[in-house]
C-alpha positions in Angstrom: 10.8 -15.9 5.6 13.4 -14.8 3.1 16.9 -13.6 3.9 15.9 -10.0 3.2 13.0 -9.9 5.5 15.0 -11.6 8.2 17.8 -9.1 8.0 15.3 -6.2 8.2 13.8 -7.7 11.3 17.2 -8.0 13.0 18.8 -4.7 12.1 17.2 -1.5 13.5 17.6 1.2 10.9 18.1 4.0 13.4 21.0 2.1 15.1 22.5 1.3 11.7 22.4 4.7 10.2 23.7 6.2 13.4 27.0 4.6 12.6 27.2 6.9 9.5 25.5 10.1 10.6 24.7 12.0 13.8 20.9 11.6 14.2 18.8 14.0 16.3 15.4 13.2 17.7 12.6 14.9 15.8 9.3 13.9 17.4 8.8 10.2 16.8 11.5 10.3 14.0 15.1 11.3 13.6 16.8 13.9 11.4 20.3 14.7 10.2 22.3 16.5 7.6 22.0 14.3 4.5 25.1 12.1 4.0 24.5 12.1 0.2 24.7 15.8 -0.6 26.0 19.0 1.0 23.5 21.0 3.1 23.3 23.4 6.0 19.9 22.4 7.4 18.8 18.8 8.1 16.6 17.3 5.4 17.5 13.7 6.0 14.9 11.8 8.1 14.8 8.3 9.5 11.4 6.8 10.4 11.7 4.0 13.0 8.1 2.8 12.8 8.5 2.1 9.0 12.2 1.3 9.2 12.8 3.7 6.3 14.7 6.9 5.5 14.1 9.7 3.1 15.9 12.9 2.1 13.5 15.8 1.6 16.3 18.0 0.2 18.3 17.9 -3.1 18.5 14.1 -3.2 14.9 13.3 -3.0 15.8 9.7 -2.4 14.9 7.2 0.3 14.5 3.6 1.1 15.3 0.9 3.6 18.5 -0.3 5.2 19.5 -2.0 1.9 19.2 1.1 -0.2 21.1 3.2 2.4 24.1 1.0 2.5 24.1 0.5 -1.3 24.2 4.2 -1.8 26.6 5.0 1.0 29.2 2.4 0.3 28.5 2.4 -3.5 28.0 -1.4 -3.6 25.5 -3.5 -5.5 22.6 -5.4 -3.9 24.4 -8.8 -3.6 27.3 -7.0 -1.8 24.8 -5.2 0.5 23.1 -8.5 1.3 26.4 -10.2 2.3 27.4 -7.2 4.4 24.1 -6.8 6.2 23.7 -10.6 6.8 27.1 -10.5 8.5 26.0 -7.7 10.7 22.7 -9.4 11.6 24.5 -12.7 12.3 22.6 -14.6 9.6 24.0 -17.4 7.5 22.6 -16.9 4.0 20.5 -19.6 2.5 21.6 -19.8 -1.1 18.2 -20.8 -2.5 16.6 -18.0 -0.7 19.4 -15.6 -1.7 18.9 -16.5 -5.4 15.2 -16.0 -5.2 15.6 -12.7 -3.2 18.1 -11.4 -5.8 15.8 -12.2 -8.7 12.7 -10.6 -7.1 14.6 -7.6 -5.8 16.3 -6.9 -9.2 12.9 -7.2 -11.0 11.3 -4.9 -8.5 14.1 -2.3 -8.6 13.9 -2.5 -12.4 10.2 -1.5 -12.4 10.9 1.4 -10.0 13.7 2.6 -12.3 11.3 2.3 -15.3 8.6 4.4 -13.5 11.3 7.0 -12.6 12.4 7.2 -16.3 8.7 7.7 -17.3 8.3 10.4 -14.7 11.4 12.3 -15.9 10.1 12.0 -19.5 6.6 13.3 -18.6 8.2 16.1 -16.5 10.4 17.2 -19.4 7.4 17.2 -21.8 5.5 19.5 -19.4 8.3 22.0 -18.7 10.4 22.1 -21.9 8.3 21.3 -25.0 5.9 23.2 -27.1 3.5 20.2 -26.9 3.4 20.8 -23.1 2.1 24.4 -23.5 -1.5 23.4 -23.2 -0.8 21.6 -19.9 1.2 24.6 -18.6 -1.7 26.9 -19.5 -4.1 24.6 -17.7 -2.0 24.6 -14.6 -1.9 28.4 -14.7 -5.7 28.6 -15.0 -5.8 26.4 -11.9 -3.4 28.7 -10.0 -0.7 26.0 -9.9 2.7 27.6 -10.4 5.6 26.1 -12.2 7.5 26.1 -8.9 4.8 23.7 -7.5 4.9 21.7 -10.7 8.6 21.2 -10.3 8.4 20.5 -6.6 5.9 17.7 -7.1 7.4 16.6 -10.5 4.2 17.0 -12.4 4.3 15.9 -16.0 2.4 15.7 -19.3 1.7 12.8 -21.6 1.6 13.3 -25.3 -1.5 12.8 -27.4 0.2 9.7 -29.0 -0.5 6.0 -28.9 3.2 5.0 -28.5 5.4 8.0 -27.6 6.3 6.7 -24.2 6.7 3.1 -25.3 9.1 4.2 -28.1 11.1 6.4 -25.6 11.4 3.7 -22.9 12.2 0.8 -25.3 14.9 3.1 -26.8 16.4 3.3 -23.3 16.7 -0.5 -23.1 13.4 -1.5 -21.4 11.4 -4.4 -22.6 7.8 -4.1 -23.7 6.8 -6.7 -21.1 8.4 -4.6 -18.4 6.2 -1.7 -19.5 3.2 -3.9 -19.2 4.2 -5.1 -15.8 4.6 -1.4 -14.7 1.1 -0.6 -16.1 2.5 2.0 -18.5 1.3 0.3 -21.6 -1.7 -1.9 -22.4 -1.6 -4.9 -24.7 -4.1 -5.2 -27.6 -6.1 -8.4 -28.1 -5.1 -8.2 -31.8 -1.5 -7.8 -30.9 0.8 -4.9 -30.1 0.5 -2.4 -27.3 -0.3 1.2 -26.7 0.4 3.9 -24.0 -2.0 3.9 -21.1 -1.6 7.7 -20.5 -2.3 10.0 -23.5 -2.8 13.8 -23.4 -3.1 13.9 -19.6 -1.6 15.9 -16.8 0.6 13.5 -14.9 1.0 13.1 -11.2 3.8 10.6 -10.1 2.8 8.6 -7.0 5.6 7.9 -4.6 5.8 5.2 -2.0 7.2 5.8 1.5 10.7 5.2 0.3 10.3 8.0 -2.3 10.2 5.6 -5.3 7.8 6.2 -8.1 5.3 3.4 -7.9 2.7 4.6 -10.3 0.9 7.6 -11.8 -2.4 9.5 -11.5 -3.5 11.3 -14.7 -6.1 13.9 -15.3 -7.7 15.2 -18.5 -7.6 18.9 -19.2 -10.9 19.1 -21.1 -14.3 17.4 -20.7 -13.2 14.0 -21.8 -14.2 11.0 -19.8 -13.0 9.4 -17.7 -11.6 12.5 -16.0 -9.0 10.5 -14.0 -6.9 7.5 -14.9 -4.6 5.7 -12.5 -1.9 3.0 -12.7 -3.4 -0.5 -12.2 
């Protein structure tokens, strides 16, 4: 077992977050005013069974005990690991720590990559002339722009490399885009965008991170649906 998993087993997220916010029982879960933004009504929830938290308000963020302390104390992952290990009474194994750090950074990087793609698709849907077709399609299906914004729907351009160019310009590597399933490598060399001219639905994990996408055509093209691998 790695250091991260061992820490998660020893630290109960409800007890831990209770040190920072006043939690109230809400069925099998707990709720509170979000510690990361100002609000009058509780939108911050802690889920004991999953050992996770999520803000359903302005933040829209969530995660585990690590992501909470990193955001609350404004520290990096290595600092959070040291702090939580001390609380859990665990002496860190350096080999495990190094492996955990490498894997966690890679995983976090892919979530950040998906989030950047989601923001790009969402912008194309709401704010561009190219997205008008998708907006008209949603209107025909009686899906309002309010709903599109709430679920962060998006639109992918009818282009072989628009997303790839955008994300690589933001500093992401082509291999990272392949790892995230956003582009596909050609046997003859080079790569192309997986999603083209589709209505985009970001898929979130229980921590609220974008882990992939579902995409739908807006005409009679087949296949009608494409999903992240």
